[in-house]
C-alpha positions as CSV (number, residue, x, y, z in Angstrom):
1,X,-22.8,-7.1,-0.3
2,X,-25.9,-5.1,-2.1
3,X,-26.0,-5.1,-5.8
4,X,-26.0,-1.3,-5.5
5,X,-22.4,-1.4,-4.8
6,X,-21.8,-2.2,-8.5
7,X,-22.9,0.9,-10.3
8,X,-20.3,2.4,-12.6
9,X,-18.4,5.7,-12.0
10,X,-18.6,7.0,-15.6
11,X,-18.2,11.0,-15.8
12,X,-17.3,11.3,-12.0
13,X,-14.8,14.2,-12.4
14,X,-13.7,14.5,-8.8
15,X,-12.9,10.9,-8.6
16,X,-11.0,10.9,-12.0
17,X,-8.6,13.8,-10.6
18,X,-8.4,11.5,-7.3
19,X,-7.6,8.6,-9.3
20,X,-5.0,10.4,-11.5
21,X,-3.1,12.0,-8.6
22,X,-3.0,8.6,-6.7
23,X,-1.7,6.7,-9.9
24,X,1.1,9.4,-10.2
25,X,2.0,8.9,-6.7
26,X,2.1,5.0,-6.9
27,X,4.3,5.0,-9.8
28,X,6.8,7.6,-7.9
29,X,6.5,5.4,-4.9
30,X,7.7,2.3,-6.9
31,X,10.7,4.5,-8.3
32,X,11.4,5.2,-4.8
33,X,11.4,1.8,-3.6
34,X,14.4,1.2,-6.2
35,X,16.0,4.3,-5.3
36,X,16.2,4.0,-1.6
37,X,18.3,1.0,-1.3
38,X,20.6,2.1,-4.1
39,X,21.0,5.5,-2.2
40,X,21.9,3.9,1.0
41,X,24.5,1.4,-0.6
42,X,26.0,3.6,-3.3
43,X,26.0,7.1,-1.7
44,X,26.0,6.2,2.1
45,X,27.9,2.9,1.8
46,X,25.5,1.2,4.2
47,X,25.8,-2.3,5.3
48,X,23.3,-5.0,4.6
49,X,22.1,-4.7,8.3
50,X,21.8,-0.8,7.8
51,X,19.7,-1.1,4.7
52,X,17.3,-3.7,6.4
53,X,16.9,-1.5,9.5
54,X,15.4,1.1,7.0
55,X,12.4,-1.3,6.4
56,X,12.4,-2.2,10.2
57,X,11.8,1.6,11.0
58,X,8.6,1.6,8.7
59,X,7.4,-1.5,10.0
60,X,8.0,-0.3,13.8
61,X,6.3,3.0,12.9
62,X,3.1,1.2,11.6
63,X,2.9,-1.1,14.7
64,X,3.4,1.8,17.1
65,X,1.2,4.5,15.6
66,X,-1.7,2.7,13.5
67,X,-4.1,2.9,16.4
68,X,-3.4,6.4,17.5
69,X,-3.2,8.1,14.2
70,X,-6.3,6.1,13.0
71,X,-8.2,7.5,16.0
72,X,-6.8,11.0,15.3
73,X,-8.0,11.1,11.6
74,X,-11.4,9.2,12.4
75,X,-13.2,12.5,13.6
76,X,-11.7,14.9,11.3
77,X,-12.2,15.9,7.8
78,X,-10.2,13.4,5.7
79,X,-9.1,15.4,2.7
80,X,-7.0,18.0,5.1
81,X,-5.4,15.0,6.6
82,X,-4.4,13.4,3.3
83,X,-3.0,16.7,1.9
84,X,-1.0,17.5,5.0
85,X,0.4,13.5,4.8
86,X,1.4,14.2,1.2
87,X,2.8,17.4,1.9
88,X,5.0,16.4,4.8
89,X,6.2,13.4,2.9
90,X,7.2,15.6,-0.1
91,X,9.3,17.9,2.1
92,X,10.9,14.8,4.0
93,X,11.8,12.9,0.9
94,X,12.9,16.1,-1.0
95,X,15.2,17.0,1.9
96,X,16.8,13.6,1.3
97,X,17.6,14.5,-2.3
98,X,18.7,18.1,-1.3
99,X,21.2,17.0,1.5
100,X,22.5,14.3,-0.9
101,X,23.3,16.9,-3.7
102,X,25.0,18.9,-1.0
103,X,26.9,15.8,0.3
104,X,25.3,16.3,3.8
105,X,23.2,13.1,3.8
106,X,23.5,10.7,6.8
107,X,21.8,7.3,7.5
108,X,20.4,9.0,10.6
109,X,18.4,11.2,8.2
110,X,17.4,8.3,6.1
111,X,16.1,6.7,9.3
112,X,14.1,9.8,10.5
113,X,12.8,10.3,7.0
114,X,11.7,6.6,6.9
115,X,9.8,7.2,10.3
116,X,8.0,10.3,9.1
117,X,7.2,8.7,5.8
118,X,5.6,5.5,7.8
119,X,3.6,7.6,9.9
120,X,2.2,9.8,7.3
121,X,1.5,6.7,5.1
122,X,-0.8,5.5,8.1
123,X,-2.5,8.9,8.2
124,X,-3.2,9.1,4.6
125,X,-4.4,5.3,4.1
126,X,-6.5,5.4,7.1
127,X,-8.2,8.9,5.9
128,X,-8.2,7.9,2.1
129,X,-10.5,4.9,2.6
130,X,-13.3,6.8,4.3
131,X,-12.7,9.5,1.8
132,X,-13.4,7.4,-1.2
133,X,-16.6,6.2,0.2
134,X,-17.8,9.7,1.1
135,X,-16.7,10.8,-2.3
136,X,-18.3,8.2,-4.7
137,X,-21.1,6.9,-2.4
138,X,-21.7,3.2,-1.4
139,X,-23.5,2.3,-4.8
140,X,-20.1,2.9,-6.8
141,X,-17.6,1.7,-4.4
142,X,-16.8,-1.5,-6.3
143,X,-16.0,0.4,-9.4
144,X,-13.8,3.0,-7.5
145,X,-11.7,0.4,-5.7
146,X,-11.5,-1.7,-9.0
147,X,-9.9,1.2,-10.7
148,X,-7.6,2.0,-7.8
149,X,-6.5,-1.3,-7.5
150,X,-5.7,-1.6,-11.2
151,X,-3.1,1.3,-10.9
152,X,-1.9,0.0,-7.7
153,X,-0.8,-3.4,-9.2
154,X,0.3,-1.7,-12.4
155,X,2.7,0.3,-10.6
156,X,3.8,-2.9,-8.5
157,X,4.5,-4.7,-11.7
158,X,5.9,-1.9,-13.9
159,X,7.0,0.7,-11.5
160,X,10.2,-0.9,-10.4
161,X,11.5,-1.5,-13.7
162,X,11.0,2.1,-14.7
163,X,12.5,2.8,-11.4
164,X,15.7,0.9,-12.2
165,X,16.1,2.4,-15.6
166,X,15.6,5.8,-14.2
167,X,18.0,5.2,-11.2
168,X,20.5,3.6,-13.8
169,X,20.3,6.8,-16.2
170,X,20.0,9.7,-13.7
171,X,21.3,8.2,-10.4
172,X,19.7,7.4,-6.9
173,X,19.4,10.9,-5.6
174,X,17.2,12.1,-9.0
175,X,15.1,8.7,-8.5
176,X,14.4,9.8,-4.7
177,X,13.4,13.3,-5.9
178,X,11.0,11.9,-8.3
179,X,9.6,10.0,-5.4
180,X,9.2,13.3,-3.6
181,X,7.6,14.9,-6.4
182,X,4.8,12.3,-6.8
183,X,3.6,13.2,-3.3
184,X,3.4,16.8,-4.4
185,X,1.4,16.1,-7.3
186,X,-1.0,13.8,-5.2
187,X,-1.3,16.7,-2.7
188,X,-2.0,19.4,-5.4
189,X,-4.7,17.2,-6.8
190,X,-7.1,17.2,-3.9
191,X,-7.9,20.7,-3.7
192,X,-9.3,20.5,-7.3
193,X,-12.0,18.3,-6.1
194,X,-15.4,20.2,-6.1
195,X,-17.5,17.8,-4.0
196,X,-17.8,19.2,-0.4
197,X,-16.5,16.7,2.3
198,X,-19.3,15.6,4.6
199,X,-18.9,16.4,8.3
200,X,-16.8,13.7,10.0
201,X,-18.6,11.4,12.4
202,X,-18.9,12.3,16.0
203,X,-17.3,9.9,18.7
204,X,-20.4,8.0,19.8
205,X,-18.8,4.5,20.4
206,X,-16.1,3.2,22.7
207,X,-13.2,1.1,21.9
208,X,-12.2,-0.5,18.5
209,X,-14.0,-2.7,16.2
210,X,-12.2,-5.7,15.0
211,X,-11.8,-6.3,11.3
212,X,-12.4,-10.0,11.0
213,X,-12.4,-10.4,7.3
214,X,-9.7,-12.4,5.6
215,X,-8.3,-11.9,2.4
216,X,-9.4,-13.5,-0.7
217,X,-6.6,-15.3,-2.7
218,X,-6.6,-17.0,-6.0
219,X,-5.0,-20.5,-6.9
220,X,-2.3,-19.2,-9.2
221,X,0.2,-19.8,-6.4
222,X,-0.2,-23.5,-6.8
223,X,1.6,-23.3,-10.1
224,X,4.9,-21.9,-8.7
225,X,5.7,-25.1,-6.5
226,X,5.0,-27.2,-9.7
227,X,7.4,-25.4,-11.7
228,X,10.1,-27.6,-13.4
229,X,13.7,-26.6,-14.3
230,X,14.4,-24.9,-17.6
231,X,12.4,-22.5,-19.8
232,X,9.2,-24.3,-19.2
233,X,9.6,-23.6,-15.4
234,X,10.1,-20.0,-16.1
235,X,6.9,-19.8,-18.0
236,X,5.0,-21.7,-15.2
237,X,6.2,-19.3,-12.7
238,X,5.5,-16.0,-14.8
239,X,2.1,-17.4,-15.3
240,X,1.5,-18.1,-11.8
241,X,2.7,-14.6,-10.6
242,X,0.8,-12.8,-13.4
243,X,-2.4,-14.6,-12.5
244,X,-2.0,-14.0,-8.9
245,X,-1.4,-10.1,-9.4
246,X,-4.6,-9.9,-11.6
247,X,-6.8,-11.6,-9.4
248,X,-5.2,-10.2,-6.3
249,X,-6.2,-6.7,-7.4
250,X,-9.9,-8.0,-8.0
251,X,-9.7,-9.6,-4.7
252,X,-8.6,-6.5,-2.9
253,X,-11.0,-4.3,-4.8
254,X,-13.9,-6.6,-3.6
255,X,-12.6,-7.0,0.0
256,X,-12.1,-3.2,0.1
257,X,-15.6,-2.7,-1.1
258,X,-17.2,-5.1,1.4
259,X,-15.2,-3.8,4.2
260,X,-16.4,-0.2,3.6
261,X,-20.0,-1.2,3.1
262,X,-20.4,-3.0,6.1
263,X,-18.4,-0.7,8.4
264,X,-20.1,2.2,10.2
265,X,-18.9,5.5,9.2
266,X,-17.7,6.5,12.6
267,X,-15.3,3.3,12.6
268,X,-14.2,3.8,8.8
269,X,-10.8,5.2,9.7
270,X,-9.8,3.0,12.6
271,X,-10.9,-0.1,10.9
272,X,-8.6,0.8,7.9
273,X,-5.8,1.5,10.6
274,X,-6.3,-1.9,12.2
275,X,-6.3,-3.5,8.7
276,X,-2.7,-1.8,8.0
277,X,-1.7,-2.9,11.6
278,X,-2.7,-6.3,11.2
279,X,-1.2,-6.9,7.9
280,X,2.1,-5.4,8.9
281,X,2.6,-7.1,12.3
282,X,1.7,-10.4,10.9
283,X,3.8,-10.2,7.7
284,X,7.3,-10.8,9.5
285,X,6.0,-13.5,11.6
286,X,4.9,-15.4,8.6
287,X,8.3,-14.7,6.8
288,X,10.2,-16.1,9.7
289,X,7.8,-19.2,9.6
290,X,8.3,-19.7,6.2
291,X,11.9,-19.7,6.5
292,X,11.8,-22.3,9.3
293,X,9.5,-24.4,7.2
294,X,11.6,-24.0,4.0
295,X,14.8,-25.2,6.0
296,X,13.1,-28.1,7.5
297,X,11.3,-29.8,4.5
298,X,12.4,-27.6,1.2
299,X,11.3,-24.9,-0.9
300,X,8.9,-26.4,-3.1
301,X,6.7,-28.3,-0.3
302,X,6.8,-24.8,1.6
303,X,5.3,-23.1,-1.5
304,X,2.6,-25.8,-1.8
305,X,2.0,-25.0,2.1
306,X,1.6,-21.3,1.4
307,X,-0.7,-21.6,-1.7
308,X,-3.0,-24.1,0.4
309,X,-3.3,-21.6,3.4
310,X,-4.0,-18.8,0.9
311,X,-6.7,-20.7,-0.9
312,X,-8.1,-21.9,2.3
313,X,-8.6,-18.5,3.4
314,X,-11.6,-18.3,1.2
315,X,-13.3,-20.6,3.5
316,X,-13.2,-17.7,6.2
317,X,-15.1,-15.3,3.9
318,X,-18.8,-14.5,4.6
319,X,-21.3,-16.3,2.7
320,X,-24.2,-13.9,2.6
């Protein structure tokens, strides 16, 4: 990676607006992740299987639509795609809250909204990665991704707790409405950007470029299988998870910067879509493998194996 990718973003007005809108949306999404299962169980009296199917619909949507949606967004201006994705998600999620208040909500509606939300998420994430590079330039990608990752992991660590408090105080429907409004806020922030978006790349290549870079992970997971019973074990687990969250954010920022630096502009969106596809497709397989291994050898050895595999993934990273 060139040293030019480490220049700071001080005073970049448009990125500050984009970052603020993304942070609001990420916090709202964290609240929604708490509100959705609570809504399904308390309002619709869904069974555990029906609740799990909501996640399965989103996963299946990513698997089916990553490639066509990524190809669609590749050769179009990214900002309109992002705005449309956020507005559609706002409308779909707000309809859940409205139907719930009117006592007209059904599980079928939740499944349909989950599908729409998954499709729009693919479109937004595919377009947004290419958009960030065009907005800040390749020389400031590292700083941009570092800032975006900081709010991502902050929302992951703090958002569910805030979501739980909000849902407890105001109900699941209100929490879901907050989730919807966060998409509206993100959509309204994008037209405020002054920097013109460059012309999208013209299709001059055939097929898809495989994304071969593996994820960088830190050794903090090794602390978790070493945890002992009692308060000391709780402290060890907290330190392990805390360290993993901090350094995973740094690793993801570096990985995204490198991936966008070496990817041609006319493949940027499809590479992002392929990345989402690969991570979504492999996650359920490794969850099943982890369950089988834990049943065979126990939880602690399985956690040690997982930590070893994640640390070993660094050997697959490019050395230049």
